[in-house]
KEKE-3310 file (N, C-alpha, C; in steps of 0.2 Angstrom, whole numbers, plus 5000, padded with zeros to 4 digits):
npx = (4891:4903:4920:4926:4938:4948:4962:4966:4976:4983:4986:4999:5012:5026:5023:5021:5030:5023:5010:5010:5012:5000:4992:4996:4992:4978:4977:4982:4972:4960:4964:4966:4953:4946:4941:4938:4950:4951:4957:4957:4959:4962:4959:4957:4959:4964:4977:4992:5003:4996:4991:5004:5008:4998:5001:5013:5010:5002:5012:5021:5013:5011:5024:5027:5018:5005:4990:4975:4957:4946:4943:4954:4947:4942:4941:4937:4928:4916:4911:4899:4889:4892:4889:4875:4871:4874:4866:4854:4855:4855:4842:4836:4838:4850:4861:4869:4870:4884:4892:4893:4898:4894:4890:4890:4879:4884:4880:4876:4876:4880:4890:4901:4905:4915:4919:4935:4945:4959:4962:4952:4938:4933:4929:4921:4918:4904:4903:4915:4917:4918:4907:4909:4914:4906:4905:4915:4915:4918:4912:4918:4919:4924:4938:4933:4920:4919:4926:4920:4908:4911:4915:4903:4896:4904:4903:4911:4917:4926:4937:4953:4966:4979:4983:4983:4971:4962:4955:4947:4937:4925:4918:4916:4909:4897:4892:4890:4880:4870:4866:4859:4866:4875:4887:4905:4917:4930:4948:4962:4979:4995:5006:5022:5038:5055:5071:5074:5063:5055:5043:5043:5053:5061:5074:5077:5080:5076:5060:5049:5041:5047:5060:5065:5065:5074:5085:5089:5082:5073:5056:5050:5056:5052:5038:5038:5044:5037:5025:5027:5028:5020:5012:5011:5013:5016:5025:5038:5041:5050:5054:5044:5034:5025:5013:5012:5010:4998:4990:4992:4988:4979:4968:4967:4979:4986:4996:4992:5002:5015:5026:5042:5053:5066:5080:5092:5088:5080:5090:5097:5087:5085:5097:5096:5085:5091:5101:5094:5089:5087:5102:5101:5090:5094:5105:5098:5090:5099:5104:5093:5091:5102:5101:5089:5094:5103:5116:5126:5131:5139:5128:5130:5142:5139:5131:5140:5147:5139:5139:5149:5146:5134:5133:5138:5133:5120:5111:5104:5110:5122:5130:5137:5147:5154:5157:5161:5174:5175:5170:5177:5192:5204:5211:5223:5229:5245:5248:5240:5246:5258:5273:5270:5277:5287:5278:5269:5277:5282:5269:5266:5276:5273:5260:5260:5263:5255:5245:5230:5222:5214:5204:5207:5220:5226:5226:5234:5246:5249:5249:5260:5270:5269:5273:5287:5292:5291:5279:5264:5247:5238:5247:5252:5241:5233:5239:5238:5225:5220:5227:5221:5207:5205:5201:5200:5191:5182:5175:5179:5196:5204:5195:5190:5201:5201:5189:5192:5202:5218:5226:5220:5221:5236:5239:5234:5241:5254:5253:5250:5262:5270:5266:5268:5282)
npy = (4990:4981:4985:4989:4992:4998:4997:5005:5004:5011:5003:5006:5003:4998:4996:5010:5017:5026:5023:5010:5013:5019:5008:5000:5007:5006:4992:4989:4995:4988:4975:4978:4982:4970:4969:4970:4970:4976:4973:4983:4986:5000:5001:5005:4999:4984:4980:4971:4977:4982:4970:4965:4974:4973:4960:4963:4973:4965:4955:4964:4968:4956:4952:4962:4957:4960:4954:4952:4952:4941:4941:4951:4965:4974:4990:4991:4981:4987:4996:4997:4997:5009:5018:5016:5021:5034:5038:5037:5047:5058:5057:5060:5073:5077:5076:5080:5080:5084:5088:5074:5069:5065:5075:5079:5088:5100:5106:5124:5133:5136:5124:5110:5098:5088:5077:5074:5060:5062:5075:5083:5094:5098:5110:5115:5127:5126:5133:5133:5121:5112:5106:5090:5078:5063:5052:5049:5055:5044:5034:5029:5029:5042:5044:5051:5047:5033:5028:5032:5026:5013:5011:5013:5001:4991:4992:5000:5006:5015:5027:5027:5037:5045:5063:5070:5068:5075:5086:5079:5074:5082:5082:5068:5065:5073:5066:5053:5056:5060:5048:5042:5035:5029:5039:5036:5035:5047:5048:5056:5053:5060:5067:5060:5066:5070:5071:5084:5091:5092:5085:5068:5060:5053:5058:5057:5044:5026:5022:5013:4998:4986:4990:4993:4980:4974:4981:4975:4976:4971:4963:4965:4976:4986:4986:4990:5002:5010:5011:5020:5032:5045:5040:5036:5027:5032:5041:5038:5023:5013:5001:4989:4974:4965:4960:4969:4981:4980:4978:4991:5001:5015:5026:5039:5042:5046:5058:5074:5081:5083:5069:5063:5054:5045:5039:5036:5032:5022:5012:5011:5005:4993:4987:4984:4974:4964:4960:4954:4943:4925:4915:4905:4908:4921:4917:4910:4919:4927:4919:4917:4930:4933:4923:4928:4940:4936:4931:4917:4909:4898:4890:4884:4889:4902:4902:4898:4909:4918:4920:4929:4941:4946:4955:4966:4971:4982:4980:4967:4968:4973:4963:4956:4966:4966:4953:4946:4942:4929:4921:4924:4929:4941:4957:4965:4982:4990:5001:5001:4990:4995:4994:4983:4971:4964:4959:4951:4941:4935:4930:4921:4911:4908:4903:4892:4880:4879:4872:4868:4874:4886:4899:4905:4899:4904:4918:4919:4915:4924:4936:4934:4934:4947:4954:4949:4956:4969:4976:4985:4980:4985:4990:4978:4969:4976:4976:4962:4960:4967:4959:4946:4949:4959:4972:4986:4985:4972:4956:4947:4945:4934:4924:4924:4919:4906:4901:4902:4894:4885:4884:4894:4905:4906:4907:4919:4928:4926:4931:4944:4948:4948:4958:4969:4969)
npz = (5032:5023:5021:5005:4993:4980:4967:4953:4941:4926:4911:4905:4905:4916:4933:4942:4956:4964:4962:4967:4980:4983:4980:4991:5002:5000:5001:5014:5022:5018:5023:5036:5040:5038:5025:5007:4994:4978:4961:4947:4930:4921:4906:4888:4877:4868:4865:4862:4869:4880:4886:4890:4899:4909:4914:4919:4929:4938:4942:4948:4959:4965:4969:4979:4988:4988:4988:4979:4979:4972:4953:4943:4935:4919:4912:4900:4898:4902:4894:4886:4896:4901:4891:4890:4902:4900:4890:4896:4905:4897:4892:4904:4905:4911:4905:4889:4871:4861:4847:4843:4854:4872:4885:4902:4912:4922:4939:4940:4950:4968:4977:4977:4988:4999:5013:5015:5021:5023:5019:5025:5025:5009:4997:4982:4970:4960:4948:4943:4938:4923:4910:4909:4897:4895:4886:4872:4855:4848:4854:4866:4884:4895:4907:4919:4919:4917:4928:4941:4939:4938:4951:4958:4953:4957:4970:4978:4993:4999:4991:4989:4984:4975:4978:4966:4960:4965:4959:4950:4958:4962:4950:4948:4959:4957:4946:4951:4960:4952:4946:4956:4965:4980:4987:4988:5002:5002:5001:4999:4996:4999:4987:4980:4983:4978:4987:4985:4985:4974:4962:4961:4949:4935:4936:4949:4951:4951:4945:4943:4950:4946:4943:4955:4961:4952:4956:4967:4979:4994:4994:5007:5012:5003:5005:5019:5018:5008:5015:5024:5018:5019:5029:5046:5061:5074:5073:5077:5076:5064:5058:5053:5052:5040:5046:5057:5051:5045:5056:5062:5053:5048:5040:5046:5050:5039:5031:5024:5019:5006:5003:5006:4995:5000:4994:5000:5013:5010:5005:5017:5025:5018:5020:5033:5033:5025:5034:5044:5039:5039:5037:5027:5020:5015:5007:4998:4992:4986:4976:4968:4964:4957:4946:4940:4935:4925:4929:4928:4939:4951:4961:4974:4978:4979:4990:4999:5000:5006:5020:5021:5015:5020:5030:5024:5013:5005:4996:4985:4973:4975:4977:4965:4962:4974:4977:4966:4962:4967:4956:4945:4936:4942:4939:4946:4947:4944:4951:4962:4969:4972:4981:4987:4984:4993:5003:4996:4991:5003:5007:4998:5000:5013:5013:5004:5010:5020:5033:5042:5027:5031:5037:5050:5052:5041:5043:5055:5051:5040:5048:5056:5046:5041:5053:5053:5042:5047:5045:5046:5049:5039:5029:5025:5022:5013:4999:4997:4998:4987:4977:4978:4978:4969:4973:4984:4993:5001:5005:5020:5021:5024:5026:5013:5005:5010:5005:4991:4990:4990:4978:4969:4976:4978:4965:4961:4969:4964:4951:4954:4961:4950:4943:4951:4952)
capx = (4893:4910:4924:4928:4942:4951:4967:4965:4981:4982:4991:5004:5019:5028:5019:5025:5031:5018:5004:5011:5011:4993:4989:4998:4987:4971:4977:4982:4966:4956:4966:4965:4946:4943:4937:4941:4954:4950:4961:4954:4963:4958:4961:4952:4960:4966:4983:4997:5006:4992:4991:5010:5008:4993:5005:5019:5007:5001:5018:5024:5009:5012:5031:5026:5014:4998:4985:4968:4951:4942:4947:4954:4942:4944:4937:4934:4922:4910:4910:4892:4885:4893:4885:4868:4869:4875:4860:4848:4856:4853:4835:4833:4840:4856:4867:4867:4874:4888:4896:4893:4899:4889:4892:4886:4877:4886:4876:4880:4876:4882:4897:4901:4909:4915:4924:4940:4948:4965:4963:4947:4933:4935:4923:4923:4912:4901:4904:4922:4918:4916:4903:4913:4912:4905:4906:4917:4911:4919:4909:4922:4918:4930:4940:4929:4913:4919:4929:4915:4902:4913:4915:4896:4894:4908:4901:4917:4915:4932:4941:4959:4970:4984:4979:4982:4965:4957:4952:4942:4932:4919:4915:4914:4903:4890:4889:4887:4873:4865:4863:4856:4870:4878:4894:4910:4921:4936:4954:4968:4985:5000:5011:5029:5043:5062:5074:5075:5057:5052:5039:5047:5054:5067:5080:5079:5082:5071:5053:5045:5042:5051:5067:5068:5066:5081:5091:5091:5078:5068:5049:5048:5059:5048:5032:5039:5046:5031:5020:5029:5028:5014:5008:5016:5008:5017:5031:5044:5043:5052:5054:5038:5033:5018:5007:5011:5008:4991:4987:4992:4986:4973:4968:4967:4986:4989:4997:4991:5008:5019:5030:5049:5056:5073:5083:5097:5085:5078:5096:5098:5082:5086:5102:5093:5081:5095:5105:5089:5087:5091:5107:5099:5085:5098:5108:5093:5088:5105:5104:5087:5092:5108:5098:5084:5098:5108:5122:5126:5136:5137:5123:5133:5148:5136:5128:5146:5150:5134:5140:5155:5143:5127:5134:5142:5129:5114:5106:5107:5113:5129:5134:5142:5153:5158:5160:5162:5180:5175:5168:5181:5198:5204:5217:5225:5233:5251:5248:5237:5251:5265:5276:5268:5281:5289:5273:5266:5282:5281:5263:5266:5280:5270:5254:5262:5263:5251:5240:5225:5221:5208:5204:5210:5227:5229:5227:5239:5252:5251:5251:5267:5274:5269:5278:5293:5294:5290:5274:5258:5242:5236:5252:5253:5236:5230:5241:5236:5217:5220:5229:5216:5200:5205:5198:5202:5185:5180:5173:5185:5202:5206:5189:5189:5206:5199:5184:5195:5207:5226:5228:5218:5224:5243:5240:5233:5247:5260:5251:5250:5269:5273:5263:5271:5289)
capy = (4988:4979:4989:4987:4997:4996:5000:5005:5007:5011:4998:5010:5001:4995:4999:5016:5017:5030:5019:5005:5016:5020:5001:4997:5010:5002:4985:4989:4997:4983:4970:4980:4982:4964:4970:4967:4974:4974:4976:4985:4989:5005:5001:5007:4995:4977:4979:4967:4981:4982:4964:4964:4979:4970:4955:4967:4976:4960:4953:4968:4968:4949:4953:4966:4953:4963:4950:4955:4948:4940:4942:4958:4967:4979:4995:4990:4977:4990:5002:4997:4999:5016:5021:5015:5026:5041:5039:5038:5054:5063:5057:5063:5080:5078:5077:5082:5078:5089:5086:5067:5066:5066:5079:5079:5095:5101:5112:5130:5137:5133:5121:5103:5097:5081:5077:5069:5057:5064:5082:5087:5097:5101:5113:5118:5131:5123:5138:5132:5114:5112:5101:5085:5073:5057:5047:5053:5054:5037:5029:5027:5033:5045:5041:5054:5044:5026:5027:5033:5021:5006:5011:5011:4994:4987:4993:5002:5010:5020:5028:5030:5038:5051:5069:5073:5066:5080:5090:5075:5072:5085:5080:5062:5066:5075:5060:5048:5058:5060:5041:5040:5030:5031:5041:5032:5040:5049:5049:5058:5053:5065:5065:5058:5070:5068:5075:5091:5095:5092:5079:5062:5059:5049:5061:5055:5037:5021:5024:5007:4993:4981:4993:4992:4973:4972:4984:4971:4978:4965:4965:4967:4982:4990:4986:4994:5009:5013:5012:5026:5038:5048:5037:5034:5025:5036:5046:5035:5017:5013:4994:4985:4968:4965:4960:4975:4986:4978:4979:4998:5006:5019:5032:5045:5044:5048:5065:5078:5084:5079:5064:5063:5048:5046:5033:5034:5029:5015:5008:5009:5000:4987:4983:4981:4968:4959:4957:4951:4937:4919:4915:4901:4912:4926:4914:4908:4925:4929:4914:4919:4937:4932:4920:4933:4945:4934:4928:4910:4908:4892:4892:4881:4894:4908:4900:4898:4916:4922:4923:4934:4947:4948:4961:4971:4974:4985:4978:4961:4970:4975:4956:4955:4970:4965:4946:4943:4939:4922:4918:4925:4931:4948:4960:4971:4987:4990:5007:4998:4985:4998:4993:4977:4965:4960:4955:4946:4936:4932:4927:4915:4906:4906:4899:4886:4873:4880:4867:4868:4880:4889:4907:4906:4898:4909:4925:4919:4914:4931:4941:4933:4936:4954:4956:4948:4962:4975:4980:4986:4976:4989:4990:4971:4966:4979:4973:4955:4960:4968:4953:4941:4951:4964:4978:4988:4984:4966:4952:4946:4943:4927:4919:4924:4915:4899:4899:4902:4888:4887:4885:4900:4911:4907:4909:4927:4931:4926:4936:4951:4949:4949:4965:4973:4969)
capz = (5025:5023:5017:4998:4990:4973:4964:4946:4937:4918:4908:4900:4906:4922:4939:4945:4963:4967:4961:4971:4987:4984:4981:4997:5007:4999:5003:5021:5024:5017:5027:5043:5041:5036:5019:5001:4989:4971:4955:4941:4925:4917:4899:4883:4871:4869:4861:4865:4874:4886:4889:4893:4905:4914:4917:4923:4935:4942:4944:4953:4965:4969:4972:4985:4993:4988:4985:4978:4980:4965:4947:4941:4930:4914:4911:4893:4898:4905:4889:4884:4901:4902:4886:4892:4907:4897:4886:4901:4908:4892:4892:4910:4905:4915:4900:4882:4865:4859:4842:4843:4861:4877:4890:4908:4914:4929:4942:4939:4957:4974:4977:4978:4994:5003:5019:5014:5027:5023:5019:5028:5021:5003:4994:4975:4967:4954:4942:4941:4935:4917:4909:4907:4892:4897:4881:4867:4849:4845:4859:4872:4889:4898:4914:4924:4919:4918:4935:4946:4937:4940:4959:4959:4951:4961:4978:4982:4999:5000:4986:4991:4978:4975:4978:4960:4958:4969:4954:4947:4963:4962:4944:4949:4964:4954:4941:4955:4963:4946:4944:4962:4969:4986:4986:4993:5006:4998:5004:4994:4999:4997:4981:4982:4980:4979:4993:4982:4985:4967:4961:4960:4942:4933:4938:4956:4952:4949:4946:4943:4955:4943:4943:4962:4961:4948:4959:4973:4985:4996:4994:5013:5013:4999:5009:5025:5016:5005:5020:5028:5013:5020:5034:5052:5066:5080:5072:5079:5073:5057:5055:5054:5048:5036:5050:5061:5046:5044:5063:5065:5048:5048:5036:5049:5051:5033:5031:5018:5016:5002:5006:5003:4994:5001:4992:5005:5018:5007:5005:5024:5027:5015:5023:5040:5032:5023:5039:5048:5036:5041:5032:5022:5016:5012:5001:4992:4988:4981:4970:4964:4961:4952:4941:4937:4931:4920:4931:4929:4944:4954:4967:4980:4979:4981:4996:5004:5001:5009:5027:5021:5013:5022:5035:5021:5007:5006:4991:4982:4967:4977:4977:4960:4962:4980:4978:4959:4962:4968:4951:4939:4937:4944:4936:4950:4944:4947:4956:4968:4972:4973:4987:4990:4982:4998:5007:4991:4991:5009:5008:4993:5003:5019:5011:5000:5013:5026:5034:5037:5023:5034:5038:5056:5051:5036:5047:5060:5047:5037:5053:5057:5040:5041:5058:5051:5038:5050:5042:5050:5046:5033:5024:5023:5019:5007:4993:4997:4996:4980:4973:4978:4976:4964:4975:4991:4998:4999:5011:5024:5016:5026:5024:5005:5003:5012:5000:4985:4990:4990:4971:4966:4980:4976:4958:4960:4973:4960:4946:4957:4962:4943:4941:4956:4951)
cpx = (4901:4914:4926:4932:4945:4957:4966:4970:4980:4988:4996:5011:5020:5024:5023:5025:5026:5011:5004:5010:5003:4989:4990:4993:4980:4971:4978:4976:4961:4957:4965:4957:4942:4939:4940:4945:4954:4955:4957:4959:4960:4961:4955:4954:4963:4972:4987:5001:5002:4992:4998:5010:5003:4997:5010:5016:5005:5007:5021:5020:5010:5019:5031:5022:5007:4993:4978:4963:4947:4947:4948:4949:4945:4939:4933:4928:4915:4908:4902:4888:4886:4889:4878:4866:4870:4869:4854:4849:4854:4845:4832:4835:4846:4862:4864:4872:4878:4893:4898:4895:4893:4892:4888:4885:4878:4881:4880:4880:4878:4889:4896:4907:4909:4920:4929:4944:4955:4966:4957:4942:4935:4929:4925:4917:4910:4902:4911:4923:4915:4911:4907:4910:4912:4907:4909:4913:4912:4916:4912:4921:4925:4932:4935:4922:4914:4922:4924:4909:4904:4914:4908:4894:4898:4907:4907:4915:4920:4936:4948:4964:4975:4980:4980:4975:4959:4952:4946:4936:4926:4915:4912:4908:4897:4887:4886:4880:4868:4862:4859:4859:4873:4886:4899:4913:4928:4942:4960:4974:4990:5004:5018:5033:5050:5064:5075:5069:5053:5049:5044:5047:5060:5074:5082:5081:5076:5064:5048:5046:5048:5059:5070:5069:5073:5086:5093:5088:5074:5061:5047:5050:5054:5041:5032:5040:5041:5026:5021:5030:5021:5010:5013:5011:5009:5022:5038:5046:5044:5051:5048:5036:5026:5012:5006:5009:5000:4987:4986:4989:4980:4973:4969:4974:4990:4990:4995:4997:5012:5024:5036:5051:5063:5077:5089:5094:5082:5084:5097:5093:5083:5091:5100:5089:5086:5099:5100:5087:5090:5096:5105:5094:5089:5102:5103:5090:5093:5105:5099:5088:5097:5105:5093:5088:5104:5115:5122:5131:5134:5134:5126:5138:5144:5133:5134:5148:5145:5135:5145:5152:5137:5128:5136:5138:5122:5108:5109:5111:5121:5133:5139:5148:5157:5161:5161:5169:5180:5173:5172:5187:5198:5211:5219:5229:5240:5252:5245:5242:5257:5267:5274:5272:5283:5284:5270:5271:5282:5275:5263:5270:5276:5264:5255:5261:5259:5245:5237:5224:5214:5209:5208:5218:5230:5230:5233:5246:5254:5252:5258:5272:5275:5274:5285:5296:5293:5285:5268:5253:5240:5241:5253:5247:5232:5233:5239:5228:5216:5222:5224:5209:5199:5202:5200:5197:5182:5177:5179:5190:5203:5201:5188:5195:5204:5194:5187:5199:5214:5228:5226:5221:5232:5244:5239:5238:5253:5259:5252:5258:5272:5272:5267:5279:5292)
cpy = (4986:4983:4986:4993:4994:5000:5000:5008:5007:5007:5001:5008:4998:4999:5004:5015:5021:5026:5013:5007:5017:5013:4998:5000:5007:4995:4984:4991:4992:4977:4972:4980:4975:4964:4967:4972:4972:4977:4977:4988:4994:5006:5003:5003:4988:4975:4974:4970:4981:4976:4963:4968:4976:4965:4958:4970:4970:4956:4957:4968:4961:4950:4957:4962:4956:4959:4954:4950:4947:4941:4949:4959:4973:4984:4994:4986:4980:4996:5002:4999:5006:5020:5021:5020:5033:5043:5041:5045:5059:5063:5060:5071:5082:5078:5079:5080:5085:5087:5078:5064:5068:5070:5079:5087:5096:5107:5118:5135:5133:5129:5113:5101:5090:5082:5071:5067:5060:5072:5086:5089:5100:5103:5116:5121:5128:5127:5136:5125:5114:5106:5095:5080:5066:5051:5051:5051:5047:5032:5027:5032:5036:5042:5044:5051:5036:5024:5027:5028:5014:5006:5010:5004:4989:4987:4995:5007:5016:5021:5031:5030:5044:5058:5073:5072:5071:5084:5086:5073:5075:5083:5073:5061:5067:5069:5055:5050:5058:5054:5038:5035:5033:5033:5038:5038:5041:5050:5050:5058:5058:5062:5063:5063:5068:5072:5082:5095:5095:5085:5074:5061:5055:5052:5059:5048:5032:5024:5018:5002:4988:4984:4992:4984:4971:4975:4980:4973:4972:4968:4968:4974:4987:4991:4991:5001:5013:5015:5018:5032:5041:5046:5036:5032:5029:5041:5044:5028:5017:5006:4991:4979:4969:4965:4966:4980:4986:4980:4987:5003:5009:5025:5039:5047:5045:5055:5068:5081:5080:5074:5063:5056:5048:5039:5031:5030:5022:5010:5006:5004:4993:4983:4980:4974:4963:4956:4953:4944:4931:4918:4910:4904:4918:4923:4912:4914:4928:4925:4916:4925:4936:4929:4924:4938:4943:4932:4920:4907:4901:4893:4889:4886:4900:4907:4900:4904:4920:4925:4929:4941:4950:4954:4967:4975:4977:4983:4971:4962:4972:4969:4955:4959:4968:4958:4943:4940:4931:4918:4920:4928:4939:4951:4966:4976:4988:4996:5005:4994:4988:4997:4987:4971:4961:4955:4950:4940:4932:4928:4921:4910:4903:4901:4893:4880:4874:4874:4868:4874:4883:4896:4908:4905:4903:4916:4925:4919:4921:4936:4940:4935:4943:4957:4955:4953:4969:4979:4980:4982:4979:4988:4983:4968:4969:4976:4966:4955:4962:4963:4948:4943:4956:4971:4979:4986:4977:4962:4951:4943:4935:4922:4918:4919:4907:4897:4898:4896:4890:4888:4892:4906:4912:4909:4917:4931:4932:4931:4943:4953:4951:4956:4970:4974:4975)
cpz = (5026:5019:5010:4995:4984:4972:4957:4942:4929:4916:4903:4901:4913:4928:4942:4953:4967:4967:4966:4978:4988:4984:4988:5003:5006:5002:5011:5025:5024:5022:5034:5045:5040:5030:5013:4997:4982:4966:4949:4936:4921:4910:4894:4877:4873:4866:4865:4870:4881:4890:4893:4899:4910:4918:4922:4930:4940:4946:4950:4960:4969:4972:4978:4990:4993:4984:4984:4978:4974:4959:4946:4935:4925:4913:4904:4893:4900:4900:4887:4890:4902:4897:4887:4897:4905:4894:4890:4904:4903:4892:4899:4910:4909:4911:4893:4877:4863:4854:4842:4850:4866:4883:4896:4910:4921:4932:4941:4945:4963:4973:4978:4983:4996:5008:5017:5020:5028:5024:5022:5023:5015:4999:4987:4972:4961:4948:4939:4937:4928:4916:4906:4902:4896:4892:4875:4860:4846:4849:4865:4878:4892:4905:4919:4924:4921:4925:4940:4945:4940:4948:4961:4958:4955:4968:4982:4987:5000:4994:4989:4986:4979:4975:4971:4957:4961:4964:4950:4952:4962:4955:4945:4954:4961:4949:4946:4958:4958:4945:4950:4966:4975:4985:4991:4997:5002:5003:4999:4998:4996:4991:4984:4978:4982:4985:4991:4983:4979:4966:4959:4952:4941:4935:4945:4956:4949:4950:4946:4948:4953:4943:4950:4963:4958:4952:4966:4980:4987:4996:5001:5015:5009:5002:5015:5023:5013:5010:5024:5024:5014:5026:5040:5057:5073:5079:5074:5076:5066:5054:5057:5050:5045:5041:5055:5057:5046:5051:5064:5060:5049:5043:5039:5051:5045:5033:5025:5015:5011:5005:5002:5002:4994:5000:4997:5011:5016:5007:5013:5027:5024:5018:5030:5038:5029:5029:5044:5045:5038:5035:5026:5017:5012:5006:4996:4988:4983:4975:4965:4960:4955:4945:4937:4933:4927:4922:4932:4933:4948:4961:4974:4982:4982:4988:5001:5005:5005:5016:5027:5019:5016:5027:5031:5015:5009:5002:4988:4976:4969:4977:4971:4960:4968:4980:4971:4958:4963:4961:4944:4940:4939:4940:4940:4946:4948:4952:4962:4972:4974:4980:4991:4989:4988:5002:5002:4991:4997:5010:5003:4997:5009:5018:5007:5003:5020:5027:5041:5033:5025:5036:5044:5055:5046:5039:5051:5056:5043:5042:5055:5052:5040:5047:5056:5046:5041:5047:5046:5046:5039:5028:5021:5019:5013:5000:4992:4995:4989:4975:4973:4976:4971:4966:4982:4996:4996:5006:5015:5020:5018:5024:5016:5003:5005:5006:4993:4984:4989:4983:4968:4970:4978:4969:4957:4964:4968:4954:4948:4958:4955:4941:4945:4955:4947)
residu = (MET:ALA:VAL:ARG:VAL:ARG:ILE:ALA:PRO:SER:PRO:THR:GLY:PHE:LEU:HIS:ILE:GLY:THR:ALA:ARG:THR:ALA:LEU:PHE:ASN:TRP:LEU:PHE:ALA:ARG:HIS:GLU:GLY:GLY:GLU:PHE:ARG:LEU:ARG:ILE:GLU:ASN:THR:ASP:THR:SER:ARG:GLU:VAL:ALA:GLU:ALA:VAL:ASP:GLN:ILE:GLN:ASP:SER:LEU:ARG:TRP:LEU:GLY:LEU:ASP:TRP:ASP:GLY:GLU:HIS:THR:PHE:GLN:LEU:ASP:ARG:MET:ASP:ASP:CYS:ARG:LYS:VAL:ALA:GLU:GLN:LEU:VAL:ALA:ASP:GLY:LYS:ALA:TYR:SER:ASP:ASP:GLY:ALA:ILE:ARG:PHE:ARG:MET:PRO:ASN:GLU:GLY:SER:THR:ALA:TRP:ASP:ASP:VAL:VAL:ARG:GLY:ARG:VAL:GLU:VAL:ALA:ASN:GLU:THR:ILE:GLU:ASP:VAL:VAL:LEU:VAL:ARG:SER:ASP:GLY:ARG:PRO:THR:TYR:ASN:PHE:ALA:SER:PRO:MET:GLU:ASP:VAL:TRP:ASP:GLY:ILE:THR:HIS:VAL:ILE:ARG:GLY:ASP:ASP:HIS:ILE:SER:ASN:THR:PRO:LYS:GLN:LEU:ASN:ILE:ILE:ARG:ALA:VAL:GLY:ALA:GLU:VAL:PRO:VAL:TYR:ALA:HIS:ALA:PRO:MET:LEU:PHE:GLY:THR:ASP:GLY:LYS:LYS:LEU:SER:LYS:ARG:HIS:GLY:ALA:GLN:ALA:VAL:GLU:GLU:PHE:ARG:GLU:ALA:GLY:TYR:LEU:PRO:GLU:THR:MET:LEU:ASN:PHE:LEU:ALA:LEU:LEU:GLY:TRP:ALA:PRO:ASP:GLY:GLU:THR:THR:ILE:MET:SER:ARG:ASP:GLU:LEU:ILE:GLU:ARG:PHE:SER:LEU:GLU:ARG:VAL:SER:PRO:SER:PRO:SER:GLN:PHE:ASP:TYR:ALA:LYS:LEU:ASP:TRP:MET:ASN:GLY:VAL:TYR:ILE:ARG:GLU:LEU:PRO:LEU:GLU:ASP:PHE:ALA:HIS:ARG:LEU:VAL:LEU:TRP:LEU:GLY:GLU:ASN:GLY:TYR:GLU:TRP:ASP:ALA:GLU:LEU:VAL:ALA:ARG:THR:ALA:PRO:LEU:VAL:GLN:GLU:LYS:ILE:ALA:LYS:LEU:SER:ASP:TYR:PRO:GLY:PHE:ALA:GLY:PHE:PHE:PHE:GLY:ASP:VAL:GLU:PRO:GLY:ALA:ALA:ASP:LEU:ASP:GLY:GLY:GLY:PRO:MET:LEU:ALA:ALA:ALA:GLU:GLU:THR:LEU:ALA:SER:LEU:GLU:PRO:PHE:GLU:ALA:GLU:ALA:ILE:GLU:ALA:ALA:LEU:ARG:ALA:ALA:ALA:ASP:GLY:LEU:GLY:LEU:LYS:PRO:ARG:GLN:ALA:PHE:GLN:PRO:LEU:ARG:ILE:ALA:VAL:THR:GLY:SER:ARG:VAL:SER:PRO:GLY:LEU:PHE:GLU:SER:MET:GLU:LEU:LEU:GLY:ARG:ASP:VAL:THR:LEU:SER:ARG:ILE:ARG:ALA:ALA:ALA:ALA:VAL:ALA:ALA)
# end
């Protein structure tokens, strides 16, 4: 039988990064095995908020590059089917009515067990499993009934999900067996923790895929990083392309131990991916990110600055703070310019008639001016950097001056000199 897996997020908001990791494991397994990856929305109502969340979930999956097979489905569409099955279970003596609801009759003796691909053999005493509600008194099926039934109807062969669902598995197994269906293979991936060893939460940082997108991470980075949260091909390889991830992925290499979400490592990895982008692609992504986040900056100038920042930033969101001086005025502080007056004056005089006004010539002329004042490069260029860029940390000073042009550069140097006087 061909592999068929699914991801079934609840439409309660943005796609959580943990759900995205689970979706990725399902997607990689399906693509590696030449099978199908399905998207199911586990909704129980049709409110506008749910509709918006469904769109956001799909946008996040598409951004990550996780394409699904066929149309996405809704739990709500199967409610009548669930009620019919529940009524049949009552007729068969496998379920019973309870204050308007329908409960499943769990076995009282023995145990329910399954061979989990990630965690190995799992066995639960039946006496510890309560008679779960299948259908509420208002007619809505519960998660523990609708989810396994949909797995049956959809022909799901493998259920790959977070290990917070382990307690649900024996209940769902008994329900599947009660309707005479084939039980899927289960694989419970480890939970995500912060570097402090506690369950990943808002206190650690971004939580939703959309937040990481807005923070300037690349989808290739997120795909690679998420794949390594609980899975590793060999314990050594870190940077892997989409195709390599598909080729090497296996459920047997998923670890049962909690996985640590290291934001510092994510920043490092994103920097690696940014530096590997072709310059034109990098510039294009900068322009798109800036537009998506409300920056109405000249796209041509952004592209011209791209070579100056590509080696310096870890996230696309670093760009405004690092290169924003190209697009607006700067206001250097007097304290930062303290002692820089002589060099600022010399730079103004040197650059006023310099030809050509290009980085190489600018550097040579300013170094000569610094030597004439007996200043070391750091002493000479720091006040100039602050005057021109407004910061102690910036792209290359001389290249920045060239891009800004003579008029803007001299205007900023004069303004800074007045502040430093």
